[in-house]
C-alpha positions as CSV (number, residue, x, y, z in Angstrom):
1,M,0.0,-0.3,0.2
2,A,1.5,3.4,-0.7
3,Q,2.0,5.6,2.2
4,S,0.5,8.3,1.4
5,V,-3.3,6.2,1.4
6,E,-1.5,4.8,4.7
7,F,-0.9,8.0,6.4
8,M,-4.8,9.4,5.2
9,G,-5.7,6.5,7.1
10,I,-3.6,6.8,10.0
11,W,-4.6,10.5,10.4
12,S,-8.1,9.7,9.6
13,T,-8.3,6.8,13.1
14,V,-6.2,9.0,14.7
15,M,-7.9,12.0,14.9
16,T,-11.0,10.2,15.7
17,Y,-9.5,8.5,18.5
18,C,-8.6,12.1,20.1
19,Y,-12.2,13.6,19.0
20,K,-14.1,10.5,20.8
21,R,-12.2,11.1,24.0
22,G,-11.7,14.7,23.8
23,I,-8.6,14.8,23.3
24,E,-7.5,18.2,22.6
25,V,-4.5,18.0,19.6
26,L,-2.5,21.2,20.6
27,E,-0.7,23.3,18.5
28,K,2.4,23.9,19.5
29,P,4.8,21.5,17.7
30,D,6.0,19.5,20.5
31,E,2.8,19.5,22.6
32,R,1.2,18.2,19.1
33,E,3.6,15.8,18.7
34,E,3.1,13.9,22.1
35,V,-0.5,13.8,21.8
36,L,-0.5,12.4,18.7
37,R,2.6,10.0,19.4
38,E,0.3,8.3,21.8
39,A,-3.1,8.3,20.3
40,C,-1.0,6.4,17.3
41,C,0.3,3.8,19.9
42,A,-3.4,3.8,21.2
43,C,-4.5,2.8,18.1
44,G,-2.0,0.3,17.0
45,Y,0.1,2.7,15.1
46,E,3.2,2.3,17.1
47,E,5.8,1.0,13.9
48,Q,3.6,3.8,11.7
49,A,4.7,6.5,14.2
50,D,7.8,7.8,13.8
51,D,7.0,8.0,9.2
52,F,3.3,9.4,10.2
53,L,4.8,12.3,12.7
54,K,8.0,13.0,10.2
55,W,4.7,13.8,7.6
56,Y,2.5,15.1,9.5
57,L,4.4,18.1,11.4
58,D,6.2,19.2,8.2
59,E,5.5,22.5,8.1
60,N,7.3,23.4,4.5
61,N,5.5,19.8,3.7
62,D,8.3,18.8,1.6
63,T,8.6,15.3,3.1
64,L,8.9,12.7,0.4
65,F,6.7,9.5,1.0
66,I,6.0,7.0,-1.0
67,I,2.8,7.3,-3.4
68,K,3.0,4.6,-5.3
69,D,4.4,1.1,-5.0
70,Y,5.1,-0.7,-8.3
71,G,6.2,-3.6,-6.8
72,N,10.3,-5.1,-7.0
73,G,11.2,-2.2,-5.1
74,D,10.0,0.3,-7.8
75,L,9.0,3.1,-5.7
76,E,7.3,6.6,-7.0
77,F,8.1,9.6,-4.2
78,G,6.1,12.7,-3.9
79,G,5.2,15.2,-1.2
């Protein structure tokens, strides 16, 4: 599965988790990262948390991620 699709799924699950529990996703980057990391782990995304948070918290939106996996190591990257 492409990271872009995976990350959007993680984002949706994590934000829903926070919303349903009344957890505020704060504006300060350090506090926001801590809350989102805890939510990622609570939702079973421990292994993906670092890559997801790097993408999500990138203010310049220039973090490359895999947008298509053609198989055999042939990947297409986007940002």
